[in-house]
N, C-alpha and C positions, 0 to 999 in steps of 0.2 A: 218399734225400735229400729227395724231395718230401714224404714223410710227416713228416720232421723239421721241414721248413719250415712245413708246415701246422700242426703241433702248436705251434710257437713263436709262432704268431700269437695264441694265447690269452695275454692279459696276465698270467695267473697262472703261465705256464710259466716255469721257472727258468733257461732258457737262450735266448740270442739266436743265430741263425745269422748270423754276421758275415762269413763268407767261404766261397765255394765254390771249391775248388782242384781242378783236373783235370790229368792228365798227357797227355791227348789233346785237341787243339783241337776235335775233332768230338764230344766228350762231350755227350750230350743234356741233361744237368743244367745246363750252362752257359746255354743259352737260357732254361730255366725260371727260373734264378736272376736273370738279367737282367730278365726280365719282373717278377719279384718284387722288383726293386730291391735285390738283394743283391750285394755286391762279388764279382767273379770274378777268377780268375787261372789261366793255363795255364802249366805248367812241363813242357815236352815232354821226356820221358825220352830220346827218340832223339837229342837234341842234346847229351847229356852222355856223356863217355867212360867214366865209372865210376858205380856205384851210390852211392858215397860222395859224389861231387860233385853228383849229382842230389838226394840226400837233404839235403845241405847247403843247396842252393837252396830246397828246401821249408821247411826249418827257418828260414832267414832270412826267408822270406815270412810264415810263421806268426808269428814274433816281431815283424816289422814291423807286422802287423795286430793285434798284442796279443791273440792267440788263447790262451784258457785250456784248452780241451778240443778234441780232434780226434775226430770221428766218421767213421770210414771207411764209405763206401757205394759199392760197385761199383769200388773202387780196387784194381785187380788187379796190384799190384806188391808184391814182398816187400821190406820195409824192412831196412836194415842194422841190426846190433846197436847201433851207436852212436846212431842215430836213435831206436830203440825205447827205449833207456836214457834218452835225453834227455827223452822224453815218457812215461816210465813212470808208470802210474796216471793219465795224462791223455789216453790214446788208447784208444778203444773200437771194437769191430767187431761186425758181425752176420754169422752164418754159417748156411747152410741145412741144419742137422742138429741133433740133440740131442747136443751134444758131451759127453763125449769121443768119441762114435761118429762115424764118417764124416768125419774131417778131410779137407781137400783138395777136389778136384773130383768131379763126377758123383755127388753125394750121393744124389739121388733114385733113380738107376738102381741104386746099390749097396744102398739100403734095400729096394727092391722085390725085388732078387735074393735078399736074406736073408729075405724073408717076414715082416718085422716088422709089428706092428699099430699102432704109434704112431711118428710121425716128427715133425719140427718144426724149430725154429730156436733159436739161442742168441746172446745178446749177451754179450760178454766183453771184459775188458781185454786189450790186445795185449802179447804177449811175443815173445822171439826166434823160437821155433819157431812154424810156421804153425798157426793155429787152436788155439792153447793160450792159457793165461792165465786168471786168476780169472773165474769165471762170474758175471755180474750177474743175468741173468734168462733164462728159457726159456719157449717156448710149444710145446705139442704139438698135432698134428693127426692125425686117424685116417687109416689107410691102408685103402682099400676094395678089395674083390675086383675085378679087372679094371682097376685103376689103371694109367695110363701114367706115365712120368716127367714128361711135360708136365702132366698133370692134377694129379699130386701136387705138382709144383713150383709150380703156380698156387695151390694151397691153402696151401702153405708161405709163398709170397710175401705173401699176404693177412695171414698171422700175423706176418710180419716187419714189415709196415707198422703193426701195432698194438704189437708188442713193442719195436721200436727207440726210438720216442719215449718209451715208458715207461721203458726202461733209461736213456736220456739224462736223463730227469727225475730218476731216482733218484740218478744220479751228480752232476748239476749242483746238486741241492738239498742234497747232503751226506748223504742217507739211505743211500747205498751207499758203503762204504769198504773198502779192502783191508787185511786183518789176517792176517799170516802166510800170504800167498798164497791166502786165501779172502776172498770178498766177504761182509761183514756188512751186513745190511739192518736199519736201525733202524725200530721201529714196525711190524714185520711180525706179522701175525696167524697163529696156529697152526691156525685153523679153515679147512680147505679140503677140498672133496670130491675123491675119487679120480677119475682119468681112466681109464675102462675102455673098451676097444674089442675085440670088439663089445660094445655096452652090455648091462647086466643087464636081464633081463625080469622 
């Protein structure tokens, strides 16, 4: 969330962070948002009897604030199908793996257990199933010999802080759009160097 706020301070950035909404009153992002003079709202999920009523309260708040796009950041709640459908192609997420590999939790531990050489993060549009949906952008990081889940996770987090503002920029500017459940990026160059780990000598 902080990375998105920092990126949005550039006058050329195509999105404004208009609201920070949390489901926990203790969420650290709320204090940061208040200092940054961004509107905040807490909708405590523990005070709602059902997921549907909780999601309805979130939807009402987003509509009241005239929100166009939702960027999930550390929001560890599974949304109902109705809410996801209402915000279809207007809600994005960041996940700490190169999807479709390692959906769910403990991504770094699982990556290390499999002995892969490239790990990373993915920004995607949200769909009913967890960590699915059209992929907007991905960033890869190397996996080093002797890595711990904590060390690898810290490397991925740095990549997330670069990738998520980039993905939001693509969506908010209209460069990224969903066509037949794939994200089409306009103006994308075909020239890109391969990522190889360990590097070629």
